[in-house]
C-alpha positions in Angstrom: -0.1 0.1 0.1 1.2 3.3 -1.1 0.7 6.7 0.9 1.5 10.0 0.2 0.7 13.2 1.9 1.1 17.1 0.6 0.2 20.1 2.1 1.3 22.1 -1.0 2.0 21.8 -4.7 5.6 22.7 -6.2 6.5 24.2 -2.8 3.7 27.0 -2.5 2.0 27.3 0.6 -1.3 25.2 0.4 -4.4 27.7 -0.9 -2.0 30.3 -2.7 -2.7 31.2 -6.1 -1.9 28.5 -8.6 -1.2 25.9 -5.9 -3.1 22.6 -5.1 -5.4 22.1 -1.7 -3.9 20.4 0.7 -4.6 16.3 0.1 -3.6 12.8 1.1 -3.6 9.5 -1.2 -3.2 6.3 0.4 -3.9 2.9 -0.9 -4.0 1.1 -4.5 -6.9 0.3 -7.0 -9.6 2.2 -8.2 -9.7 5.6 -7.0 -12.0 7.1 -4.5 -12.2 10.9 -3.4 -13.9 11.8 -0.2 -14.8 15.6 0.6 -15.2 17.2 3.8 -18.2 18.4 5.4 -17.7 22.3 6.5 -16.4 22.0 9.7 -14.3 19.1 8.8 -10.7 18.5 7.9 -9.6 15.3 6.2 -8.3 13.5 9.3 -11.8 13.2 10.5 -11.9 10.4 7.8 -9.6 8.2 9.0 -11.9 5.4 10.2 -13.5 5.2 6.8 -10.3 6.0 4.6 -8.6 3.1 6.4 -10.5 0.3 5.7 -11.6 1.9 1.7 -8.0 2.1 1.1 -7.6 -1.9 1.2 -8.1 -2.2 -2.6 -8.7 1.3 -3.4 -6.9 4.3 -4.0 -8.5 7.3 -1.3 -7.3 10.7 -1.9 -8.5 12.9 1.0 -8.3 16.8 1.0 -9.0 20.2 2.5 -11.3 22.9 0.6 -9.5 26.5 0.7 -10.6 27.9 3.9 -10.3 24.7 5.7 -7.6 24.1 8.4 -4.6 22.7 6.5 -5.2 24.7 2.8 -5.2 28.0 3.4 -6.8 30.9 1.5 -10.3 31.2 0.4 -12.1 30.3 -2.8 -12.5 32.9 -5.2 -15.8 31.4 -6.9 -17.5 29.7 -3.8 -18.6 25.6 -4.5 -18.0 26.1 -8.4 -13.9 27.0 -7.5 -14.1 24.1 -4.9 -15.4 21.8 -7.4 -13.0 22.9 -10.0 -10.3 22.7 -7.5 -10.7 18.8 -6.9 -11.1 18.5 -10.7 -7.2 20.3 -10.9 -6.4 17.8 -7.9 -7.4 15.0 -9.9 -5.5 16.4 -13.2 -2.3 16.1 -11.0 -2.4 12.8 -9.5 -3.4 11.7 -13.1 -6.5 10.0 -12.3 -8.8 10.4 -15.1 -11.8 9.4 -13.1 -13.0 8.9 -9.8 -15.5 7.4 -7.5 -16.6 10.5 -5.2 -18.1 10.3 -1.5 -19.1 13.9 -0.3 -20.7 14.4 3.1 -22.7 17.7 3.6 -20.7 20.7 2.3 -18.5 18.0 0.3 -21.5 16.5 -1.0 -23.1 19.7 -2.6 -19.3 20.3 -4.1 -19.3 16.6 -5.2 -22.8 17.2 -7.0 -21.2 20.6 -8.8 -18.1 18.8 -9.5 -20.1 15.7 -11.3 -22.2 18.5 -13.3 -19.2 20.7 -14.5 -16.6 17.5 -15.2 -18.7 14.9 -15.6 -16.2 12.6 -17.3 -14.1 12.8 -14.0 -17.0 11.6 -11.6 -17.6 7.6 -11.8 -20.2 7.6 -9.5 -21.1 9.9 -6.5 -22.4 9.2 -2.6 -24.1 12.4 -1.5 -24.4 11.9 2.3 -26.5 14.4 4.4 -27.1 17.1 1.3 -29.7 19.1 -0.3 -30.8 20.7 -3.7 -31.4 24.0 -2.3 -31.7 25.7 1.0 -35.0 26.5 2.6 -35.8 29.1 5.3 -35.0 27.3 8.7 -31.5 26.5 6.8 -30.7 29.9 6.1 -31.6 31.0 9.3 -29.1 28.1 10.9 -26.1 29.1 8.5 -26.6 33.2 9.5 -26.5 32.2 13.2 -23.2 29.9 12.5 -21.6 32.8 10.5 -22.6 35.7 13.2 -20.9 33.4 15.5 -18.0 32.9 13.5 -17.5 36.6 13.1 -17.7 37.1 16.6 -15.0 34.7 17.2 -12.7 36.3 14.7 -13.2 39.9 16.3 -11.9 38.5 19.6 -15.1 37.1 21.1 -15.9 33.6 22.6 -15.1 30.6 20.3 -17.2 28.3 22.2 -20.2 29.2 20.7 -19.4 28.2 17.3 -18.6 24.6 18.6 -22.1 24.9 20.2 -24.0 25.6 17.4 -21.9 22.8 15.4 -22.8 20.4 18.5 -26.4 21.5 18.4 -27.5 20.5 15.2 -25.0 18.0 14.3 -25.3 14.9 16.3 -28.1 12.9 17.2 -29.6 12.8 20.5 -28.3 9.4 21.6 -25.1 9.7 20.1 -24.8 13.0 22.2 -25.7 11.4 25.4 -23.2 8.6 25.2 -20.2 11.0 24.0 -20.8 13.9 26.1 -17.1 13.6 27.1 -15.7 13.8 23.6 -17.8 16.6 22.9 -16.5 18.5 25.8 -13.1 17.6 24.4 -13.6 18.6 21.3 -15.5 22.2 22.0 -12.3 22.7 23.6 -10.0 21.7 20.5 -12.1 24.3 18.7 -11.4 26.9 20.9 -7.9 26.3 20.6 -8.1 26.9 16.7 -6.4 29.6 14.8 -8.5 32.6 14.0 -8.1 31.8 10.0 -10.0 28.5 10.7 -13.1 30.6 11.8 -12.6 33.0 8.7 -12.6 30.1 7.0 -15.7 28.4 8.2 -17.4 31.8 7.6 -16.2 31.6 3.7 -17.6 28.3 3.5 -20.9 29.0 5.2 -21.4 32.1 3.1 -21.8 30.0 -0.3 -24.6 28.1 1.5 -27.0 31.1 2.0 -28.2 31.2 -1.6 -27.5 27.3 -2.2 -29.5 26.1 -5.2 -28.4 23.1 -7.3 -31.7 22.7 -8.7 -30.5 23.6 -12.5 -26.9 21.5 -12.1 -28.3 18.7 -11.2 -30.1 17.5 -14.6 -26.1 17.7 -15.9 -25.3 14.8 -13.4 -25.0 11.6 -15.4 -23.0 9.3 -12.9 -24.8 6.8 -10.5 -25.6 8.3 -7.3 -26.4 7.2 -4.2 -28.2 9.8 -1.7 -27.8 9.1 1.9 -30.6 10.7 4.5 -29.5 10.8 7.8 -32.9 10.1 9.7 -32.2 12.7 12.7 -30.3 15.1 10.7 -31.3 19.0 11.9 -29.1 20.7 9.4 -30.2 19.4 6.2 -34.0 19.4 6.2 -35.7 16.1 4.6 -37.7 17.6 2.3 -34.9 19.1 0.6 -32.8 15.8 0.6 -35.5 13.8 -0.9 -35.9 16.5 -3.5 -32.3 16.1 -4.2 -33.1 12.3 -4.8 -35.9 13.2 -6.9 -33.8 15.8 -9.1 -31.2 13.3 -10.1 -31.9 10.5 -13.1 -32.0 7.2 -11.6 -30.6 8.2 -8.0 -30.8 5.7 -5.1 -31.9 7.1 -1.6 -31.1 5.7 1.3 -32.2 6.5 4.7 -30.4 5.6 7.9 -32.7 5.9 11.1 -31.4 7.3 13.9 -28.2 8.9 12.3 -27.4 12.6 12.9 -25.8 15.1 10.3 -22.5 14.1 11.4 -23.5 10.6 10.4 -19.6 9.8 9.3 -18.5 11.1 12.3 -20.9 9.1 14.9 -21.4 5.6 12.5 -17.9 5.5 10.5 -18.3 1.7 10.0 -22.0 1.9 9.0 -20.6 4.3 6.3 -18.0 1.7 5.2 -20.5 -0.8 5.0 -22.8 1.4 2.6 -20.1 2.8 0.6 -18.5 -1.0 0.0 -21.9 -2.1 -1.5 -22.8 0.8 -3.1 -18.9 0.8 -5.1 -19.3 -3.1 -5.5 -22.3 -2.6 -7.4 -21.1 -0.2 -9.9 -18.0 -2.3 -10.1 -20.1 -5.2 -11.2 -22.3 -3.2 -13.5 -19.4 -2.1 -15.5 -17.8 -5.6 -15.1 -17.9 -6.8 -19.0 -20.6 -9.9 -19.7 -19.2 -13.2 -19.7 -18.8 -14.9 -23.2 -21.8 -16.9 -24.1 -20.3 -20.4 -25.4 -21.9 -21.9 -28.6 -23.7 -25.2 -27.8 
């Protein structure tokens, strides 16, 4: 198994103009790209990337504005999608299976629409086709907390809002100590992280991918978390309806942060989905003449 990790390209700081986003590559085989949620970094995929890399090449990255890629995307979600395509060019990967959660799923949808030949399949976890009023209000509250932190105010309210909406009630009760530790860790992050998160959230305020969805031609699995309090159920269901031939899978009891709550379940779902794509692409066995 090979593994490489690059915080930058060509010696330039990750996120600088003309550079690649920070990324990590491990394993060997058919490539799978994992796209972060807005508050994630590539390290959060470890419980999922490890098992997937046994038999596949797994690519992880931090979007511009996330922890390891400095700078902000000049073109929002579209810019992030183009960054992923540029990274695939650099890695000499003609096409890949793409897995995105939350923000990363929205980027994956745009990547599939803008660069259809680069995406063999897409698993969109906890995603929507467009924001509604409740989601827009949540984004505004989170942005306000980020801006207050950047201005020198307390940073803990940012994580409090994340925890309030990201996790299922049962998981939060069982992992109270872990959540407290994460809250403390977030309070120690650099100001640039809060600036980056604010910029990522800004692209969601008027999110509407309905015109892009008909351009997505690859097989798509839409995963709906049964207790998602961030992405409205109606909008996730509308996403599945707007994608030709998409399969909608609901996971009862899962919160928005499904990939963090149940990584082994995510691995199982992805393994089954990717195996079905592989089987469909396999050449038919020759028919022997009697």
